[in-house]
N, C-alpha and C positions, 0 to 999 in steps of 0.2 A: 504494500499499500504506500502511496506517495503523500508525503506531508508538504503542502504548499502554502505559502503566504501571499496575499493579494493586497496591493495598495490600489483600491478602486477609486480612482480619482475622476473629478469632473472633466479634466482635460486629458490625462493619460492613465493607463493601467499598467502597473509593473507586477511581475510574478516572480516570486522566490521559491525555488525548489530545494528542499532539505538536501544537504550535501553537495549541491552544485552552484548555489548562489542565484543571482538574478539571471533568469533565462529568457525573459521576454519583456519588452517595453513597447507598448503600442498606443496610439491615440484612442481614447474611449469614444469611438465613433463607429456607427453602423449604417450601412445602406441597405434599404429594404425595397423589394419590388412590390408595389401597392396592389398589383393585380393578383398575384399569387400569394402575397404575404410571406415570401421566403427571402432570406438573407442573400443579398448579392455580394457584399463585401464587408470586411471588419478591419478596423485599425488603420494602418497607414494607407491602404488601398482606399478605404471608405473616405478618409480624411481628404484625399485628393479630389473626391467628388463634391465636397461641399460647395454649394452655390453654383454647381455645373451640371446638375441632374436633369433629365427630361421629366416630363410630368408624371410618368409611371413609376419613377424611382425616388425615394426620399432618403437623403443622407442626413443623419441626425445625431446629436449627442444625447444619449439616453439618461444621463444624470445631470442634474442641475443643482447648484448651491450644495454640492457634496451629498445629495440625496437622490434616490431613484426617481425619475420623472416618467419613464417609459418601462414598465415591468417586462413586457415580452421582449423588447429589443435589448434590455440589459441581460436577460437570461440567454438569449441567442448569442450575444457577444461573449459571455463567460463561458458558454458551452463550446464555442469555437476556441477559446483560449485553453480550456481544459483538454480538448482533443490534442491540441499542438503540444502541450506540456506533459499530459499524463497518459495519452493514448485514448482508444475509443472502444474499450471492452468493459464489462461489468466488474472485472477484477481490478481495473485501473481507476476506479472512481476514487478521487483524492480526499484526504482529510484537509480542510481548509481553515486557515485563520485570515479574516478579512477585516479591514480598518473601517471605522465609521467616525464622522465628526463628533466631537464632544457636545453633549447636550441635545442630541436628536431625540425625538419622541419615541415612546415604545412601538408605536405604529410604524415609524421609519426603521427602527431596528429590526422588527419582524419582517418588514419588506426585504431587507438586505439578506436575512437568514433564508427566507422563502425563495428568493431569487437565485441564491447560490446553490441550494437543495435542488431547485427545479432544473438548474443548469448541469446537474449530474454529480455534485459532490456527495460523498457518503455522509459526511457530517460537517458542521460549520460552527465556528466560535468567532466572537467579536472582540476587537481590541480598539481602544480609543486612539484616534489619529495622533493628538499631541503627546500621548504617552509613548507611542511607537516612534514618533519622531525624535523625542527625547533620548530614547535608547539608542537609536540609530545614529544620532549626532554625537554620541560618546558621553552624554551627561551621566553622572553617577546617581541615578534617580533613587536607589535604595538607601542612600546616606540620610542621616538626620540633618540635612542641610538643604536650604531652599535653592532651587534653580528655576530658570525661566526659559521657555522656548516659545518662539513665534514661527509657526509654520504657514507660509503664504502659498496656498495652492491655486487650483484653477477656479473652484467654486466657493471656497471659504478660507478665511484666515483664522487659524486656531492659536489662541494665546493661552498658555498654561503655566501655572506655578506648581512645582513638584516637590515632594519630600517624602521620605520613608517609604518609597515604592509605590506611591500613589499620587493623584492629582488633588492638590488641595484647593485649587481655584482655577477656573478656566472661562474664557469668553470665546464664543464662536461668531466670528463677524462675516456676514454674507457679502463682503466685498473683498474680491481677490483678482486672479488674473483675468477671468472672463469680463468682469466689470471694467477693468483697465482697457481691454480690447474695445468694449462697447463705447467707453468714453472717447477713445481715439477716433473711432468711426463717427461719432457725433460731432466731434470737434472739426474734423475734415469737411463733413457735411455742411456745418454752420459757416465755417470761414471761406471754403472754396466752392461751395454748391457742387461737390463731387461726392458720389456714393461709392464706398468701398466695401468689400466683403469681409467677414470675420477673419479669414485666413490672411488677407492683406494687412488688417489691423494688428494681428499677432506678430506678423513679420516685422512691422514697423516697430512695435514694442521691443522685440528681441534685437533688431539690428541697430537702432539709434535711440532706443529709449533710455532715459535716465531720470533720476528723481531729485538729484541735488543740483542747485542752480550753478555750481562751479563746474560741472561735468558737461562738455560739449562733444558729442559724437558725430557731428557733421550733418550731412544731408542724405536724403534717399529719394530716388524717383519713385513715384507712386501712380499706378494706373487705375482708373475707375470709370464711372459714367457721369457725364455732366448732367445735372438735374434740370438746367434751363433748356438745353436742346436735345438731350437724349443721346448724344454722341459719345464715344470714348474720349477720355481725357487723360492728359499726363501732367502731374504737377511735381514740384520739388518741395519736400517737407523737411524741416530742420529738427534737430534733436531738442532744441529749446521749446519748439512747438509741442512735441510729444510730451515733454515735461509738464507744460502748461495744461495740456489736455487731461493728464492723469492726476492733477494736483488735488482735486477734491476727494478722489478715491483714496489717494495716499494719506490725506488728512484723516479720513475715517478710520484707516488702519491704525494710524498713530494715536488717534483718540481712544480706540479700543485697547491699545497696550496701556495708555496712561490710566484708563479706568481700572483695568485689572490691577495695576500697580497700587492705585489708591486704596483698593479693597483687600490688599495683601496684608496679613498679620505682620506686626513690626519686626519680629525676630527674623522672619523669612525675607523681608524687605532689606534687612541689613546683609543677609547672605547674598542676595541677588546683587546688591550694590558692589559687593566684594567679587563676585564670580563673573558678572556680566550677563548680557542677554544673547541668547544663541538664536540666529535666524536660520530657517530651513524652507524647503519648497521652491518651486520655480520662481516666485517672486523675490526670493533672496538673491537671485542673479541680477536684478536690476542694479545698475551701477549707482552708488550713493545712498541706497536704502539703509544700509548700516549707519552711515553718518547722519541721516535724517532721525532715525530712531535714537541714537546717541544724543543728538541735539535736543529732541523733544523730552527726553527722560532724565538726561544727565547721567546716564549709566553707560558704561563701556559696552559696545555691541559688536559682535563679530559674526561672520557667515560660517555656517558649519562646512566641514569637508564634504564634497559631493551633496550638496543640499537637495537635488532632485530625488536622491535615493534614500534619504534618512528614514522615511516612513517604512519602506519595504525592508531596509536593513534592520530596522528595530523589530519588525515582525519575524525576520529571519533569525535574529538572535534568540528570540523566545523559542522558535522551532528547534534551533540547534542546541539549546542549553537545557531543555527539559524532556528530552527522550520522547515519550509518547504524548507529551503535551497535557496530560491529565491533571497535573498539579497546579497549572497556572491559569488556564482559561477554561471555560465551561462549554463543552460541545453540545450542540443540538443535532441529532441524527434524523434522517428521514423516517 
């Protein structure tokens, strides 16, 4: 039987296989033929179809804000991933640990369990995303000492204070990578009267995006559709413009971090001041985000090593360290 860990993200899904490490990294995108209701493509292949499909095919992200928005599409996506990683026989049905945002409802938790079992898992256990991110980033979460992790993903930003092997306080902010992309699209639309797709907005963020005013990453040529005449348009967008476009969303993330710190018990606040704040997730790769967090909180802030992989590495450490997994997480079987 194979034990696997899944970082089921709004933007990307990563799979960890016991004994082998990360074996798969794919966008959380599914393309479905609406006529036959069958899956046409999953992952990278499906992401290339976003905004380009004919009327009979829908390319979608089945998760929104870190939770399942389309149950059947999520099940099909996971089923496809399970087949690639664990095989396609009754004997190869995996035992799965999968992450969830902190503070989701019991209904949302149940949906993640149900969809994982529906996709072919033998059993499923849940682990909270900020806890997994903290383990994967190397924080000593079991110590009697406060530490803080900020995981900026695609659908949510998870802010957590940890001590003695558990989450003392956490805030889940539904402002993250997807909202940054949407803000960039809205900015281009308002300033240039040009419509761009979500893939183009994401490329702008990754290529020239920055959140600190001192960082200038130059210009990028952008192609879209002119709203005034309906014709294709080409414009040049600067790094400073992308920074301006994302400013409100970055401010919301900073406010969430400050609110969590304000509610943290004094002894743990002292520990965090000494040890600093750790950033993980794709949003941690935005140049200057660590400086902005440090400036807003007055606390030393640094980006984790391999921030994109912290959550799945955290799940992997749980899988590798506890043998049959029974002592750390509670499994639900079909």
